[in-house]
TORTIKE-189619 format. One record per residue: x, y, z of N, C-alpha, C in turn; residue in three letters. Coordinates in steps of 0.2 Angstrom, whole numbers, plus 5000, padded with zeros to 4 digits. Example, Ala and Ser with C-alpha at 12.3 -4.5 7.8 and 13.67 -1.06 7.14 Angstrom:
// residues 2
506649725039506249785039506649845039ALA;506449895035506849955036506450005039SER;
***
This chain:
// residues 51
567658165664568458175662568458155655MET;568058145651568158125645568358175640ASN;567958235641568158295638568658325640ILE;568958315647569558355647570158305643ILE;569958245644570458195640570558225633GLU;569958235629569958255623570258315622GLN;570158365626570458425626571358425628ARG;571558375632572258375633572558335627LEU;572258305623572558265618572458295611LEU;571858335609571758355603571658435603TYR;571958465607571858545607572658575609SER;572658625607573258665609573158705615GLU;572658705619572458735625573058705630TYR;573358745633573858725639573358695646SER;573758665649573258645655573058705660VAL;573458765659573158815663572558845659GLN;572558845653571958875650571358825649GLN;571358765651570658725651570258745657LEU;570458755663569858775667569358825664PRO;569558875662569158915661568758905654ASP;568958865650568558835644568158775646ASP;568258735652567858695654567458705660LEU;567458765662567058795669567258765675ASP;567858755676568158735682568358805686PHE;568458815692568558875694569258885695SER;569758845694570458855693570858785691ASP;571458805690571958735687571958695693LYS;572058715699572058665705571558625706ARG;570958645704570258615704570258555700HIS;570358585693570358535687570958485688LEU;571458505690572058455690571858405696SER;571658435702571458375708570958325705GLY;570458355702569858315700570158255695GLN;570558285690570758235684571158185688PHE;571758195692572058155695571758105699LYS;571158125704570758085708570458035704LYS;570258055697569858005693570257955690HIS;570857985687571257955682571957925686LYS;572057945691572757935695573357955691GLU;573257995687573858035684573658105683ILE;574258155682573958215683573758235675THR;573458285674573358315667573958325663ALA;574458345666575058365662575458305660ALA;575458245664575858195662575358145658ALA;574758145659574258115654574458145647PHE;574358205646574558235640575258205636ARG;575858215642576358205639576458125636LYS;576058075640576158015640575657995634GLN;575158025632574757995627574658045621PHE;575058105621574958155615575358125609LYS;575758095609576158075603576358005602ASN;
***
């Protein structure tokens, strides 16, 4: 999950672009795994911690 967090915070990739970059099958899979481990969606994580 750390690599996803780093990409969310320090890259300009959209959440839709991250699965291809990180070898997930699709956005839903990445988002589901992120929320399962972090108890927050990837988009909400980015919004909360990026600025």
